[in-house]
Backbone as JSON, one array per atom type, in Angstrom:
{
  "sequence": "XXXXXXXXXXXXXXXXXXXXXXXXXXXXXXXXXXXXXXXXXXXXXXXXXXXXXXXXXXXXXXXXXXXXXXXXXXXXXXXXXXXXXXXXXXXXXXXXXXXXXXXXXXXXXXXXXXXXXXX",
  "N": [[-4.66, -17.8, 7.14], [-8.05, -17.75, 7.34], [-10.16, -15.94, 7.52], [-10.89, -12.49, 8.2], [-10.03, -11.26, 11.35], [-11.93, -9.74, 13.03], [-12.88, -9.72, 15.59], [-10.83, -9.17, 17.29], [-10.58, -6.47, 17.5], [-11.07, -3.98, 19.86], [-13.9, -4.29, 21.97], [-15.1, -2.05, 23.09], [-14.62, -0.12, 21.26], [-15.98, 2.33, 19.3], [-17.73, 3.6, 16.41], [-16.07, 6.28, 15.07], [-14.3, 9.3, 14.18], [-11.79, 8.26, 13.44], [-12.25, 5.63, 12.82], [-12.15, 4.31, 10.3], [-9.4, 4.49, 9.65], [-8.3, 3.08, 11.81], [-9.4, 0.53, 11.34], [-8.25, -0.02, 8.82], [-5.52, -0.07, 9.51], [-5.55, -2.26, 11.24], [-6.34, -4.3, 9.48], [-4.13, -4.24, 7.73], [-2.1, -5.07, 9.47], [-2.94, -7.72, 9.98], [-2.8, -8.8, 7.39], [-0.05, -8.56, 6.9], [0.95, -10.28, 8.89], [-0.12, -12.71, 7.99], [1.15, -12.87, 5.51], [3.86, -13.12, 6.29], [3.68, -15.54, 7.65], [2.96, -17.29, 5.58], [5.11, -16.97, 3.78], [7.06, -18.04, 5.34], [6.88, -20.8, 5.22], [7.09, -21.75, 2.63], [9.18, -22.93, -0.05], [9.78, -22.37, -2.63], [9.61, -19.59, -4.63], [8.08, -17.37, -6.81], [9.13, -14.43, -7.79], [8.12, -11.16, -8.49], [8.64, -8.0, -9.86], [7.84, -4.61, -10.37], [8.52, -1.59, -11.79], [7.39, 1.65, -11.43], [6.8, 4.74, -12.89], [5.61, 7.8, -12.02], [3.45, 10.69, -12.59], [4.42, 12.91, -11.09], [7.18, 12.71, -11.16], [8.24, 10.58, -9.6], [9.61, 7.46, -8.64], [8.33, 4.27, -8.14], [8.45, 1.06, -6.66], [7.02, -1.99, -7.04], [6.67, -4.93, -5.32], [5.87, -8.2, -5.6], [4.8, -11.61, -5.16], [4.41, -15.02, -6.22], [3.3, -17.97, -4.75], [3.02, -21.49, -4.15], [0.62, -23.2, -2.44], [-0.92, -25.82, -0.87], [-1.58, -26.89, -3.38], [-2.52, -24.71, -4.74], [-2.14, -21.64, -6.43], [-0.94, -18.7, -5.02], [-1.16, -15.25, -4.81], [0.87, -12.75, -3.49], [1.18, -9.59, -2.21], [4.01, -7.93, -1.44], [5.42, -5.51, -1.0], [5.17, -1.96, -1.56], [7.09, 0.43, -2.56], [8.56, 3.65, -2.41], [11.1, 4.82, -4.43], [13.53, 6.46, -3.21], [16.21, 7.01, -3.69], [16.55, 6.95, -6.42], [16.27, 4.99, -9.5], [18.2, 3.03, -9.91], [19.88, -0.12, -10.54], [21.24, -1.11, -8.33], [19.99, 0.2, -6.18], [17.37, -0.75, -6.51], [17.78, -3.49, -6.02], [18.52, -3.38, -3.33], [16.12, -2.42, -2.21], [14.38, -4.53, -2.87], [15.52, -6.65, -1.4], [15.17, -5.65, 1.2], [12.39, -5.6, 1.22], [11.8, -8.34, 1.11], [12.95, -9.25, 3.51], [11.83, -7.62, 5.52], [9.02, -7.07, 4.87], [8.3, -9.6, 3.88], [9.16, -11.24, 5.86], [11.35, -12.93, 5.78], [14.39, -14.34, 6.76], [17.87, -13.65, 6.14], [19.45, -15.99, 5.86], [17.49, -17.83, 5.29], [16.64, -16.88, 2.82], [18.83, -17.53, 1.29], [18.66, -20.29, 1.16], [16.32, -20.8, -0.16], [14.49, -21.2, -3.26], [14.31, -18.91, -5.79], [12.58, -17.35, -8.38], [12.85, -14.85, -10.69], [10.78, -12.6, -12.27]],
  "CA": [[-5.75, -17.13, 7.82], [-9.23, -17.94, 6.52], [-11.04, -14.78, 7.55], [-10.39, -11.38, 9.02], [-10.33, -11.51, 12.75], [-12.42, -8.47, 13.57], [-13.18, -9.81, 17.02], [-9.69, -8.68, 18.06], [-10.77, -5.05, 17.74], [-11.67, -3.83, 21.18], [-15.36, -4.21, 21.98], [-15.53, -0.71, 23.46], [-14.36, 0.79, 20.16], [-17.18, 2.71, 18.58], [-17.45, 4.32, 15.17], [-15.77, 7.69, 15.25], [-13.57, 9.87, 13.05], [-10.64, 7.46, 13.02], [-12.63, 4.22, 12.71], [-11.64, 3.78, 9.04], [-7.96, 4.34, 9.76], [-8.06, 1.99, 12.75], [-9.73, -0.71, 10.65], [-7.24, -0.25, 7.79], [-4.29, -0.48, 10.18], [-5.76, -3.61, 11.74], [-6.31, -5.2, 8.33], [-2.75, -4.29, 7.26], [-1.36, -5.89, 10.41], [-3.32, -9.11, 9.74], [-2.25, -9.21, 6.09], [1.4, -8.72, 7.06], [1.17, -11.51, 9.66], [-0.43, -13.84, 7.1], [2.22, -12.91, 4.52], [5.05, -13.67, 6.93], [3.42, -16.96, 7.94], [2.99, -18.02, 4.31], [6.48, -16.94, 3.25], [7.91, -18.83, 6.22], [6.76, -22.24, 5.0], [7.3, -22.12, 1.23], [10.59, -22.99, -0.45], [9.93, -21.88, -3.99], [8.88, -18.33, -4.75], [8.22, -16.63, -8.06], [9.15, -13.03, -7.38], [7.86, -10.25, -9.59], [8.82, -6.6, -9.49], [7.42, -3.69, -11.41], [8.88, -0.21, -11.49], [6.38, 2.57, -11.95], [7.17, 6.15, -12.88], [4.34, 8.53, -12.02], [3.44, 12.04, -13.16], [5.21, 13.88, -10.32], [8.6, 12.32, -11.24], [8.63, 9.65, -8.55], [9.71, 6.05, -9.0], [7.82, 3.32, -7.14], [8.76, -0.33, -6.96], [6.02, -2.92, -6.51], [7.25, -6.27, -5.17], [4.88, -9.21, -5.24], [5.27, -12.94, -5.5], [3.47, -16.14, -6.3], [3.72, -19.19, -4.07], [2.05, -22.59, -4.26], [0.3, -23.76, -1.13], [-2.05, -26.75, -1.01], [-1.83, -27.02, -4.81], [-3.16, -23.49, -5.26], [-1.22, -20.52, -6.59], [-1.35, -17.58, -4.2], [-0.47, -13.99, -5.07], [1.12, -12.01, -2.25], [1.81, -8.28, -2.35], [4.98, -7.81, -0.35], [5.65, -4.1, -0.67], [5.05, -0.88, -2.53], [8.08, 1.35, -1.99], [9.04, 4.79, -3.16], [12.55, 4.75, -4.61], [14.05, 7.79, -2.9], [17.57, 7.16, -4.21], [16.57, 6.71, -7.86], [15.85, 3.67, -9.95], [19.36, 2.23, -10.32], [19.73, -1.54, -10.2], [21.72, -1.3, -6.95], [18.94, 0.64, -5.26], [16.25, -1.68, -6.63], [18.17, -4.72, -5.33], [18.44, -3.09, -1.9], [14.7, -2.33, -1.85], [13.82, -5.88, -2.96], [16.0, -7.43, -0.25], [14.47, -5.14, 2.38], [11.0, -6.05, 1.13], [11.73, -9.76, 1.46], [13.3, -9.48, 4.91], [10.9, -6.92, 6.41], [7.64, -7.34, 4.48], [8.09, -11.03, 3.71], [9.55, -11.94, 7.08], [12.37, -13.93, 5.5], [15.74, -14.03, 7.22], [18.82, -13.77, 5.04], [19.85, -17.39, 5.69], [16.34, -18.47, 4.64], [16.66, -16.46, 1.42], [19.9, -18.27, 0.62], [18.27, -21.69, 1.01], [15.09, -20.9, -0.96], [14.61, -21.04, -4.71], [13.57, -17.76, -6.28], [12.56, -17.09, -9.81], [12.52, -13.44, -10.85], [10.17, -12.34, -13.58]],
  "C": [[-6.97, -17.18, 6.89], [-10.15, -16.73, 6.48], [-10.42, -13.69, 8.4], [-10.87, -11.59, 10.45], [-10.76, -10.21, 13.42], [-12.69, -8.53, 15.06], [-12.02, -9.31, 17.87], [-9.77, -7.18, 18.29], [-11.52, -4.9, 19.06], [-13.18, -3.63, 21.09], [-15.85, -2.8, 22.29], [-15.32, 0.3, 22.33], [-15.66, 1.08, 19.41], [-16.79, 3.44, 17.3], [-17.24, 5.79, 15.47], [-14.93, 8.15, 14.06], [-12.41, 9.01, 12.57], [-10.98, 5.97, 12.9], [-12.07, 3.59, 11.43], [-10.15, 3.54, 9.08], [-7.6, 3.19, 10.69], [-8.32, 0.64, 12.09], [-8.69, -1.04, 9.59], [-5.92, -0.69, 8.41], [-4.39, -1.91, 10.71], [-5.7, -4.63, 10.6], [-4.89, -5.35, 7.8], [-1.91, -5.18, 8.17], [-1.68, -7.37, 10.19], [-2.77, -9.63, 8.43], [-0.75, -9.44, 6.21], [1.73, -9.98, 7.86], [0.93, -12.74, 8.79], [0.65, -13.99, 6.03], [3.47, -13.54, 5.1], [4.88, -15.15, 7.24], [3.5, -17.79, 6.67], [4.4, -18.09, 3.76], [7.42, -17.81, 4.1], [7.87, -20.32, 5.95], [6.98, -22.67, 3.56], [8.79, -22.08, 0.9], [10.82, -22.51, -1.86], [9.03, -20.67, -4.16], [9.15, -17.76, -6.13], [8.04, -15.16, -7.71], [8.96, -12.15, -8.6], [7.97, -8.82, -9.09], [8.41, -5.73, -10.66], [7.77, -2.28, -10.96], [7.88, 0.71, -12.18], [6.9, 3.99, -11.81], [5.88, 6.95, -12.99], [4.54, 9.99, -12.42], [4.34, 13.01, -12.4], [6.67, 13.45, -10.17], [9.07, 11.47, -10.07], [8.65, 8.23, -9.11], [9.2, 5.21, -7.84], [8.17, 1.92, -7.6], [7.73, -1.2, -6.25], [6.67, -4.3, -6.49], [6.13, -7.21, -4.76], [5.41, -10.56, -5.67], [4.11, -13.91, -5.6], [4.09, -17.31, -5.56], [2.64, -20.24, -4.3], [1.87, -23.18, -2.87], [-0.98, -24.58, -1.28], [-2.53, -26.82, -2.46], [-2.58, -25.83, -5.41], [-2.11, -22.39, -5.34], [-1.78, -19.31, -5.85], [-0.51, -16.36, -4.56], [-0.33, -13.22, -3.76], [1.78, -10.69, -2.62], [2.73, -8.09, -1.16], [5.22, -6.35, 0.01], [5.38, -3.2, -1.87], [5.91, 0.25, -1.97], [8.42, 2.46, -2.96], [10.56, 4.71, -3.22], [13.13, 6.15, -4.43], [15.4, 8.04, -3.57], [17.66, 6.88, -5.7], [16.27, 5.27, -8.2], [17.02, 2.83, -10.46], [19.17, 0.78, -9.88], [20.22, -1.82, -8.78], [20.64, -0.92, -5.95], [17.74, -0.29, -5.31], [16.55, -2.99, -5.91], [18.07, -4.53, -3.82], [16.99, -3.06, -1.44], [14.04, -3.71, -1.89], [14.25, -6.72, -1.76], [15.35, -6.96, 1.04], [13.02, -5.59, 2.38], [10.87, -7.51, 1.55], [12.02, -10.0, 2.94], [12.29, -8.82, 5.86], [9.45, -7.3, 6.09], [7.32, -8.82, 4.36], [8.48, -11.85, 4.92], [10.62, -13.0, 6.88], [13.72, -13.47, 6.04], [16.71, -14.28, 6.08], [19.25, -15.21, 4.81], [18.74, -18.17, 5.0], [16.3, -18.13, 3.16], [17.72, -17.23, 0.64], [19.51, -19.72, 0.33], [17.03, -21.88, 0.13], [15.41, -20.74, -2.44], [13.72, -19.89, -5.16], [13.67, -17.69, -7.78], [12.08, -15.65, -9.98], [11.95, -13.21, -12.23], [9.44, -11.05, -13.61]]
}
C-alpha cells in the first residue's frame, strides 16, 4: 500500500468528538491489512521480540520483524501484547505464535514452510 486510503472514510463523516478515534481505527485497519498482505508473500522473516517490564509491574512483549521486499528491508510491527500470564518462555512462545497467526496473518502451515530467524 503506497498511501493511506482516506477516501474510504465516509464522505458524510464530519469532524466531531470521535473523529480522532475513528481515524486511528481506520489507520490501524489499513496497517493490519498491509501487514498481512506483506507477510503473505515473503518466505524469509527476521523476527525480533522485546520484553518490557514497566513501572506498574506489567510485562509487555513487542513482536516485530524485518522482511525484504523489492530489495528493500521493511520493518513491520506485528503486535504489542500485555503478558497476563507472566513472562515465562511458554507464555512468550504462545503470544508470539498468536501474533504471527492473528497480527501477521500467517497460517500455521505457512509458518512451518517459512524460514524464521529469531533475534
